[in-house]
N, C-alpha and C positions, 0 to 999 in steps of 0.2 A: 622796457616801456611799456609795458602793464597798467600800471599804474599813472603814466601820463594817457595812456586809451582808458582809462577811469575817470579820469580826471576828467577829458573831456566831455564824455558819455554823461555826466552827473552833472556837467554847465547843458547841455543840447539839453539834457530831464529838462532841469530847473527852467531853462527857457519856454518849452515845451508848455510844461506845469501853468504856465504866470499865460503864455496866449492862448492856450484854451480854454481857460477861467471866461475869459473875453467875448463878449452875446455879441453876435454880428448888429444885434436895434440897437446898443449901447454907442456904436458908431458912426458920431452926427456932423454933420457941419455946424458952425455957431451963426453962418450968415444962413440967408431963406432963400429958395431957390431965385426970388428975382436978382440976385445980384449978380451982376458978371464977373465977380470975383471970385463967386461961392462954388467952392470946390464939389457939393452937394448937386451942382445941374447933373444932369439927365447926361451919361456917355461916356464921364469921369471914373475910369476904372470900371464902368458896367454897371453901376450900383448908385443907389439910392442912398444919401445917406440922412436921416432921420435926428430933430432933435426927442431929445427922450426929458420930458418936463422934470419928472422924480430924480434923476438920475445926479448924483453929486456932482461929477465930471463936469454938468454942463456952468458950474460959475467958475471953472479954470479954461475950462472952451473957449467961452467968451472970451478971457481977457488976453488970447493965444492973436496973434493977425495971422494972416495969410501965410506968409511964409510958414511958422509952425504950423500950421492946418494942413498944408502941403506934405509934412516930416509925415506926424501923425496916419492921416488917410493913406498912404505912403508905403506904413508899418503896421496895416491892420493886421489882426489874430491870421485871419485866412493867408499872408502872401506870408507875414513871417512864420506859422504852422507848415508850409512851403518849403520854404529853406530850409527850416532844421531837417525836412525831411529828406534831403539833401545831404543836412550835414550827417545826420543819422546814415545815410550809404553810405559815405565815402571815408564812414569813422570804418566800417563794413568793412566797407572793401582792405583800409587800410592794416587795420587787424588781423584780416585772413592773411594777408600777404605778409604782416612782421612772425605772423606764428606758423605759417609754412616751414618746414625743414627744405623742400626740394624749390628753394627761389634763390635767384640770381644774386648775387654783391648787391651789385649795380641798384637790380629794382629795392634789394632790403634797403640800402643805402638812402635810395630818391623816398618811399615809401616811409620811413627814420623823418625826412627834411620835412617832408607833406602833411606830418603828425603833429611836427613841431608847430611849423606854419596854420595849422589849426589852429590849433593850442593857446598862438602867441594873440589871438584874439581877447584870451580872456587872463592877459597877464596885471589886470587890473586887481584880479581876483584872491585876497592871500591863501590859498589856498596852493598858485602857482607856483612851480620851484624855480629859480634860475636859472637852474643845469639846463633847461629846457627850452631852452632860449635857441632858434634857429641861429 
């Protein structure tokens, strides 16, 4: 199970690095605050999203429709980092249970199954092994 724990930990770390590189000021809405469909309006996620003229992503974001904008804003770096922190905590707990010598057989089996479910989120990765499937 150590190799599976290492695999999941590496995927979480990779995602953490990507999300941590994003600066909040580069998350913006392609709409104006006057646009009734804009998620840049005050109150949505309790934040303001501003346009950054020198940001290369501007051209990409402007071409997206409101449905794509909602998905992008929903996956803002701060939210992603919070989710990744929860994954790290779950992984730490599962590694603790699986590494313990005084663990009930049922608890160990449940921890193994939960670890496989965590890893299944990365089944697209080239390092994912078929034997890890839940």
